[in-house]
C-alpha positions in Angstrom: 65.5 109.6 62.0 68.6 111.3 60.9 71.8 110.4 58.7 73.8 112.6 56.6 75.9 111.8 53.3 79.7 112.7 53.3 80.6 114.3 50.4 84.2 114.4 48.8 85.2 117.5 51.2 84.8 115.2 54.5 87.4 112.5 55.4 85.7 109.5 57.0 86.9 107.5 60.1 88.0 104.6 58.7 85.4 101.9 58.4 87.9 99.2 59.0 89.0 100.5 62.7 86.3 98.9 65.5 87.3 98.8 69.2 87.4 95.3 69.6 90.7 93.5 68.3 88.2 90.1 67.7 84.7 91.2 67.3 82.8 89.2 69.8 85.5 89.0 72.3 86.2 91.2 75.3 89.9 92.3 73.4 90.4 95.9 72.5 92.8 97.9 70.5 92.5 100.7 74.0 94.0 97.9 76.1 96.8 96.7 73.6 97.7 100.3 73.2 98.2 100.9 77.0 100.4 97.3 77.0 102.4 99.0 74.0 103.1 102.1 75.9 104.2 100.5 79.1 106.7 98.4 77.1 108.0 101.3 75.0 108.3 103.4 78.4 110.0 100.1 79.6 112.7 99.8 76.8 113.8 103.3 76.9 113.7 103.4 80.4 116.1 99.9 80.4 118.0 101.8 77.9 119.4 104.9 79.8 119.9 102.6 82.6 122.7 100.7 80.5 123.7 104.1 78.5 124.6 105.9 82.1 125.5 102.2 84.0 123.3 103.3 86.3 123.0 101.1 89.7 119.9 99.5 89.6 119.2 95.9 89.3 116.6 94.5 87.3 114.2 93.3 90.3 114.7 96.8 91.4 113.7 98.2 87.9 110.4 96.1 87.7 109.5 96.5 90.9 109.4 100.6 89.6 107.9 100.2 87.2 105.0 98.1 89.1 105.1 101.1 91.3 104.3 103.2 88.7 101.9 101.8 86.6 99.7 101.2 89.8 100.3 104.5 90.6 98.7 105.7 87.4 95.9 103.6 87.1 95.1 104.1 90.2 95.3 107.9 89.8 94.2 108.2 86.5 91.0 106.0 87.3 90.1 108.2 90.7 90.5 111.3 88.9 88.4 110.5 85.9 85.7 109.7 88.3 85.8 112.4 91.0 86.8 115.3 88.9 85.4 114.9 84.9 82.2 112.9 86.1 79.5 115.6 85.8 77.3 113.3 88.2 77.4 112.0 91.5 77.4 108.3 90.0 80.8 107.4 91.3 80.6 109.5 94.3 77.3 107.5 95.8 79.0 104.2 94.2 82.8 104.3 94.9 83.1 100.9 94.6 82.0 100.6 90.9 85.4 103.1 90.0 87.3 100.1 89.5 84.7 97.3 88.7 84.6 96.4 85.0 81.4 95.5 84.4 78.0 97.3 84.0 74.6 95.4 83.6 76.7 92.2 83.8 78.6 93.6 80.6 82.4 93.7 80.5 82.9 97.2 80.0 86.6 97.8 81.2 87.7 101.0 82.8 85.9 103.6 81.4 87.2 106.9 81.3 91.0 107.7 82.3 92.6 111.1 83.3 95.9 112.0 81.9 96.4 114.6 84.9 95.0 112.1 87.6 97.4 109.4 86.3 100.5 111.9 86.3 100.0 112.6 89.8 99.2 109.1 90.9 102.5 108.2 89.0 104.5 110.8 90.9 103.5 109.8 93.9 104.2 106.0 93.4 107.4 106.8 92.2 108.5 109.4 94.7 107.3 106.7 97.6 109.4 104.1 95.5 112.7 106.2 95.5 112.3 106.9 99.4 111.9 103.3 100.4 114.6 102.1 97.9 116.9 104.7 98.8 117.3 106.0 95.2 117.5 109.7 93.9 114.0 111.0 92.8 115.8 113.5 90.5 117.7 110.9 88.9 114.9 108.2 88.1 112.4 110.9 87.6 114.7 112.3 84.7 114.8 108.7 83.3 110.9 108.6 83.5 110.7 112.1 81.7 112.7 111.0 78.7 111.0 107.4 78.3 107.1 108.3 79.0 105.8 110.3 75.9 106.5 108.0 73.3 104.4 105.6 75.6 102.0 108.2 75.9 101.6 108.6 71.9 100.2 104.6 71.7 97.4 105.5 74.6 96.0 108.5 72.1 96.3 106.4 69.1 94.0 104.1 71.5 91.6 106.8 71.9 91.4 107.7 68.3 90.6 103.4 67.7 88.1 103.9 69.8 86.6 106.7 68.2 86.3 108.9 71.4 87.9 112.1 72.9 87.2 113.6 69.1 87.6 117.1 68.9 85.4 119.8 68.3 83.3 120.8 65.0 85.4 122.6 62.5 84.7 123.1 58.5 88.4 122.9 58.0 90.1 120.5 55.6 91.1 118.7 58.5 87.6 117.7 59.8 86.7 114.1 60.0 83.2 112.2 60.5 83.9 110.1 63.8 80.6 107.7 63.6 80.5 108.0 67.6 80.2 111.5 67.9 77.7 113.3 69.5 74.7 114.1 66.8 73.6 118.0 66.6 70.2 119.1 65.8 70.3 120.6 62.5 67.6 122.7 63.7 70.3 125.6 64.2 71.5 128.2 61.2 74.9 127.3 62.2 74.6 123.8 61.5 73.4 124.0 58.1 76.2 126.8 57.3 78.5 124.5 59.0 77.2 121.4 57.0 77.3 123.3 53.7 80.8 124.4 54.2 82.1 120.8 55.1 80.3 119.3 52.5 77.8 117.3 54.3 74.3 116.6 52.9 71.8 116.7 55.5 68.5 114.9 55.7 66.6 114.6 59.2 66.8 116.4 62.1 70.3 116.0 63.6 73.3 115.7 61.9 77.1 114.1 62.7 79.4 117.0 61.6 83.2 116.8 61.1 85.2 117.3 64.0 88.9 118.0 64.7 90.7 114.4 65.2 92.6 116.1 68.4 93.7 112.5 69.5 96.3 112.3 67.0 97.4 116.0 67.6 98.1 115.2 71.1 99.5 111.8 70.0 102.1 114.2 67.7 102.5 116.9 70.1 102.3 115.3 73.6 104.1 112.4 72.5 106.2 112.6 69.2 107.5 116.1 69.9 107.9 116.1 73.1 109.6 113.1 73.5 112.1 113.8 70.5 112.9 117.2 72.9 113.3 115.7 76.1 115.3 112.9 74.4 117.7 115.2 73.2 118.3 116.9 76.5 119.0 113.4 78.5 122.5 113.7 77.9 122.4 117.6 78.1 120.4 118.4 81.2 122.3 121.4 83.3 121.3 119.8 86.9 119.9 116.9 87.8 115.7 117.0 87.7 115.7 119.3 84.8 113.8 116.7 82.6 111.3 116.3 85.0 110.5 120.1 85.4 111.0 120.1 81.7 108.3 117.5 80.8 105.4 118.6 83.2 106.3 122.2 81.3 106.4 121.1 78.1 103.1 118.5 78.2 101.3 121.3 80.1 102.1 124.0 77.6 101.0 121.6 74.5 98.1 120.0 76.2 96.6 123.6 76.9 97.1 124.4 73.2 95.5 121.5 72.0 92.4 121.8 74.3 91.5 124.7 71.7 90.8 122.0 69.3 89.3 119.5 71.5 85.3 118.8 72.2 84.8 120.8 75.5 83.4 118.8 78.6 79.2 118.8 78.8 77.4 118.9 81.9 75.1 116.9 83.0 71.9 119.2 81.1 74.0 118.4 77.8 75.7 121.8 77.0 79.3 123.0 76.8 80.5 123.7 80.2 84.4 125.5 80.9 85.9 125.8 84.5 86.5 129.4 83.6 84.7 131.8 81.5 86.2 135.6 80.7 83.6 137.6 79.3 82.0 134.9 77.4 78.3 134.6 78.9 76.0 132.0 77.3 78.5 129.9 75.7 76.3 127.0 74.6 74.4 129.2 72.4 77.1 129.7 70.0 78.1 127.7 67.3 80.1 124.5 68.4 83.3 125.3 66.0 83.5 128.4 67.8 86.0 128.0 70.4 86.2 131.5 72.7 89.9 132.1 73.5 89.4 133.4 77.2 87.3 129.9 78.1 89.3 127.2 79.8 88.5 123.8 80.3 89.5 121.8 83.1 92.1 120.2 81.0 93.2 123.8 80.7 93.5 124.1 83.9 95.2 121.3 85.2 97.4 121.9 82.3 98.4 125.0 83.7 98.9 123.9 87.3 101.3 121.3 85.2 102.9 124.5 84.2 103.4 126.0 87.6 104.3 123.0 89.2 107.4 122.5 86.3 108.7 126.2 87.0 108.6 126.1 90.5 110.6 122.2 90.5 112.9 123.5 87.9 113.9 126.5 90.2 114.0 123.9 93.3 116.0 121.4 91.5 118.6 124.1 90.3 119.2 124.8 93.9 119.3 121.7 95.8 122.7 119.8 97.1 124.4 117.7 94.4 122.8 119.5 91.6 125.0 118.2 89.0 124.1 115.4 86.9 126.1 112.2 87.1 125.8 111.3 83.0 127.9 108.1 83.3 128.3 105.7 86.3 131.6 103.8 86.9 131.9 100.5 86.0 131.3 97.6 88.7 128.1 98.5 90.1 125.2 96.1 89.5 123.8 95.3 86.1 120.1 95.8 85.1 120.1 92.7 83.6 120.6 91.2 86.6 117.1 89.7 87.4 117.8 88.2 90.8 118.5 91.7 92.3 121.7 90.3 94.3 123.9 92.6 96.4 125.2 95.9 95.2 128.8 96.1 94.2 130.8 99.1 95.2 132.8 100.6 92.1 136.1 101.0 92.0 138.0 104.1 93.9 138.8 106.8 91.1 139.2 110.3 91.0 136.5 112.9 91.3 133.6 111.6 93.5 130.4 112.2 93.5 126.6 111.3 94.5 125.2 108.0 93.1 121.8 107.6 92.0 121.4 106.1 95.1 121.4 108.4 98.0 124.1 107.9 100.8 126.8 106.3 98.6 129.4 107.6 96.8 130.6 107.3 93.3 133.1 108.5 90.6 131.1 110.5 87.8 
């Protein structure tokens, strides 16, 4: 038996929020948020194409997003199943990675890794650029300016699901998540945390307030990062700059927010960090204590994103045709041309420079 009565000091998770849009039907807010994310990124990307008169047809735009979305979904799901799964469940049953049913019940694709999605999407866009002879630096920069705002909806979906909540906190931002892992009230620090948060304990287990880290990520890795990159979209010093800025920006912000997220749990139910420097026995310290020199898998992967972003900026800044094309001349194919007809060469002019499509020359 366990229950806890929240006092006025504790913010409760909105009782009217449910994972299902319509109870009893397999339509969830999380899936709808993914649709909102893709549509938002698509609209922002198309706006940039029109602003710059970029030589990409409507058919090519839809193909690009199809490649990107498939790469993102495959990478995110495989990465989650292989890297974050603490048991050998998927290693012994790999066919279940993309199977949305469990015991005859529709559960969707549970578990998506952003880092895996970024890797899969990056690979897919790179292959698309090579196959269609586009400059990866140009189409990658436009993706970097479009993705963060769409990412915001993904984290809002996590919040509605009541998942990926943060670690225990006694601060004013703490929130009681209904599906959070209960904690035994037998430990002294639990009693202290409950008293500090204004939670009355009755029973052997208690649900303590946690950081709404999904909202932290939606604001920082979504809105803030998008605003910064969107500002630089027409001010970038060289082609490919926004790609590096995105990887560095997301890596830094995610690394920071990971300090507020619930650490990964091992198969034994104990907290696990990938790197622990001078902090042995972390599972025995209060769960609202987050050692500064203990790093989660998310932080390790975010650090690798930062390293990749820095290396990419150095490489891209020294590549040939590094000058960004801010505005393409009129006369190229329209992005609204859904039929994807033959491309037109623009009228000649002064100052010839590289095109978004490799091997062609255009006036900047």
